[in-house]
C-alpha positions as CSV (number, residue, x, y, z in Angstrom):
1,X,-5.9,-23.9,7.3
2,X,-8.1,-20.3,7.5
3,X,-8.7,-19.0,3.9
4,X,-12.4,-17.8,4.5
5,X,-11.3,-15.0,6.8
6,X,-10.6,-11.5,5.8
7,X,-7.0,-10.3,5.7
8,X,-8.0,-6.8,6.8
9,X,-5.3,-3.9,6.4
10,X,-5.7,-0.1,6.3
11,X,-7.5,0.8,2.9
12,X,-7.8,-3.0,1.5
13,X,-8.7,-6.5,2.3
14,X,-7.8,-10.1,0.6
15,X,-10.9,-12.2,0.3
16,X,-10.8,-15.6,-1.0
17,X,-11.2,-14.8,-4.8
18,X,-14.9,-16.6,-6.1
19,X,-16.3,-18.1,-8.8
20,X,-18.0,-14.7,-9.4
21,X,-15.5,-12.7,-9.3
22,X,-14.3,-14.0,-12.9
23,X,-17.6,-12.2,-14.4
24,X,-16.2,-8.7,-13.4
25,X,-13.4,-7.0,-14.3
26,X,-11.0,-9.5,-13.6
27,X,-11.1,-10.4,-17.4
28,X,-10.6,-7.2,-18.3
29,X,-7.5,-6.4,-16.5
30,X,-5.6,-9.4,-17.6
31,X,-6.6,-8.7,-21.1
32,X,-5.6,-4.9,-20.3
33,X,-1.8,-4.7,-21.9
34,X,-0.8,-1.9,-19.7
35,X,-2.3,-3.3,-16.6
36,X,-1.0,-6.7,-17.2
37,X,2.1,-6.1,-18.9
38,X,4.4,-7.2,-16.5
39,X,2.8,-10.2,-15.6
40,X,5.3,-13.1,-16.1
41,X,3.5,-15.9,-18.4
42,X,0.3,-13.2,-19.4
43,X,1.3,-12.9,-23.0
44,X,-1.7,-14.5,-25.0
45,X,-5.3,-13.3,-25.1
46,X,-7.6,-14.9,-22.3
47,X,-11.0,-15.5,-23.2
48,X,-13.8,-16.2,-20.1
49,X,-13.2,-20.4,-20.7
50,X,-9.5,-20.1,-19.8
51,X,-9.7,-17.4,-16.4
52,X,-11.9,-20.3,-15.4
53,X,-9.6,-22.9,-15.7
54,X,-6.8,-20.9,-14.2
55,X,-9.4,-20.2,-11.5
56,X,-10.0,-24.3,-11.3
57,X,-6.3,-25.2,-11.4
58,X,-5.2,-22.5,-8.6
59,X,-6.9,-24.1,-5.2
60,X,-5.6,-25.8,-2.5
61,X,-3.8,-27.2,-1.5
62,X,-1.3,-26.0,-4.6
63,X,-2.2,-22.3,-4.5
64,X,-4.4,-19.6,-2.9
65,X,-6.6,-17.0,-5.0
66,X,-7.4,-13.4,-3.4
67,X,-9.4,-10.7,-4.5
68,X,-8.2,-7.1,-3.1
69,X,-10.9,-5.0,-2.0
70,X,-10.8,-1.7,-1.5
71,X,-11.7,-1.5,2.9
72,X,-14.2,1.1,2.3
73,X,-16.7,0.2,-0.6
74,X,-15.5,-3.2,-1.0
75,X,-14.8,-2.4,-4.9
76,X,-12.8,-5.5,-5.9
77,X,-9.6,-4.2,-8.0
78,X,-7.2,-6.3,-7.7
79,X,-6.1,-10.2,-7.1
80,X,-3.4,-11.8,-4.8
81,X,-2.3,-15.3,-5.2
82,X,0.4,-18.0,-3.3
83,X,1.8,-20.9,-5.8
84,X,3.3,-23.4,-6.3
85,X,3.2,-24.2,-2.6
86,X,6.0,-26.5,-1.5
87,X,4.5,-27.9,1.8
88,X,7.6,-30.4,2.7
89,X,9.8,-27.4,2.4
90,X,7.4,-24.7,3.7
91,X,7.6,-22.4,-0.1
92,X,5.4,-20.6,-2.0
93,X,5.9,-18.3,-4.6
94,X,3.1,-15.0,-4.6
95,X,2.0,-12.8,-7.2
96,X,-0.4,-9.7,-7.5
97,X,-2.4,-7.6,-9.6
98,X,-3.6,-4.3,-9.4
99,X,-5.8,-3.9,-12.2
100,X,-8.2,-1.2,-11.8
101,X,-5.5,1.4,-13.4
102,X,-7.3,4.4,-10.2
103,X,-6.1,2.0,-7.8
104,X,-1.9,1.2,-9.0
105,X,0.9,3.2,-7.7
106,X,-1.0,4.4,-4.7
107,X,0.2,1.9,-2.2
108,X,-2.3,-0.5,-2.4
109,X,-0.1,-3.1,-4.1
110,X,2.4,-3.0,-0.4
111,X,-0.2,-3.3,1.7
112,X,-1.9,-6.3,-0.1
113,X,1.5,-7.8,-0.1
114,X,2.1,-7.5,3.3
115,X,-1.8,-9.2,4.5
116,X,-0.2,-12.0,1.8
117,X,3.0,-12.7,3.4
118,X,1.2,-12.7,6.8
119,X,-1.3,-15.1,5.3
120,X,1.7,-17.3,3.6
121,X,3.9,-17.4,7.2
122,X,0.8,-17.3,10.1
123,X,-1.8,-19.3,8.8
124,X,0.0,-21.5,6.3
125,X,3.1,-21.6,8.1
126,X,5.7,-21.0,4.9
127,X,9.0,-20.2,6.0
128,X,10.2,-18.6,2.7
129,X,7.4,-17.1,0.3
130,X,9.0,-15.6,-3.2
131,X,8.1,-13.9,-6.7
132,X,10.5,-12.5,-9.5
133,X,9.4,-9.1,-10.9
134,X,10.8,-7.4,-14.3
135,X,13.8,-6.0,-14.1
136,X,12.5,-2.1,-15.7
137,X,8.8,-2.6,-13.4
138,X,10.1,-0.3,-11.2
139,X,6.8,0.3,-9.1
140,X,6.6,-3.3,-8.6
141,X,10.5,-3.1,-7.2
142,X,9.8,-0.2,-5.1
143,X,6.8,-1.7,-3.6
144,X,8.8,-5.1,-2.8
145,X,11.7,-3.1,-1.5
146,X,9.2,-1.3,1.2
147,X,7.8,-4.3,2.1
148,X,11.2,-5.7,3.0
149,X,11.7,-8.3,0.1
150,X,15.1,-9.2,-0.9
151,X,16.5,-9.4,-4.0
152,X,18.5,-12.0,-4.8
153,X,19.4,-11.9,-7.8
154,X,18.8,-11.3,-11.7
155,X,17.6,-13.8,-13.9
156,X,18.9,-13.1,-17.1
157,X,16.4,-12.1,-20.1
158,X,13.7,-14.3,-18.2
159,X,10.6,-12.6,-19.7
160,X,9.3,-11.6,-23.1
161,X,7.3,-8.4,-22.6
162,X,6.6,-5.4,-24.4
163,X,8.8,-6.5,-27.3
164,X,11.7,-8.0,-26.4
165,X,13.9,-10.0,-23.6
166,X,14.0,-8.2,-19.7
167,X,15.9,-9.4,-17.3
168,X,13.8,-10.8,-14.4
169,X,14.5,-10.1,-10.3
170,X,14.8,-12.8,-7.9
171,X,12.7,-11.6,-4.7
172,X,12.3,-13.2,-1.5
173,X,11.3,-13.3,2.1
174,X,12.0,-15.3,5.3
175,X,9.3,-15.6,8.0
176,X,12.5,-14.5,10.3
177,X,12.5,-11.8,8.1
178,X,9.1,-10.7,8.1
179,X,9.0,-11.3,11.7
180,X,11.6,-8.7,12.2
181,X,10.3,-6.1,9.8
182,X,6.9,-6.4,11.2
183,X,6.2,-7.4,14.3
184,X,5.4,-3.9,15.5
185,X,3.2,-3.2,12.7
186,X,-0.2,-2.2,14.3
187,X,-2.0,-2.8,10.8
188,X,-0.6,-6.3,11.1
189,X,-0.9,-7.4,14.8
190,X,-3.0,-5.2,16.0
191,X,-3.3,-6.4,19.2
192,X,0.5,-6.7,20.2
């Protein structure tokens, strides 16, 4: 398992999230009601101790946390995660957060997701990577659609957010879907 290698895109890269990253902007992103409003399960105020516990509980082999960084400036502006890794059935769940508002709605989330999917399929040998998005989170749904995630169904009133229950959209991609859609992508496969 090669988790120390940078996963490099056109404008951003993924690197392992380090303990030192918790002292940066990450805590403010999680507590930002706008940046974190659609993160499933992020409804409570988070302190440094809780964030550290989350970090410690989300390590291999059950999960892998990445920092999403600007390729030009090395600024850490978001996070990506493969979690709930089922090594027998080769299934993982992904999550991502573009915490720095300056990077939101500019395509960085989609690029980070592509790099995360490539890592999951090619480095970890996953067959299926899935997630759920709050139905009204149109930027996430658009990004997922552009990457090729398949909307599989609606989880009715699955999440409490912004003062009410919302449906969540179940999304997934299979390794074969990824290969069919992205095998000619020079960002992902520069030597192809």
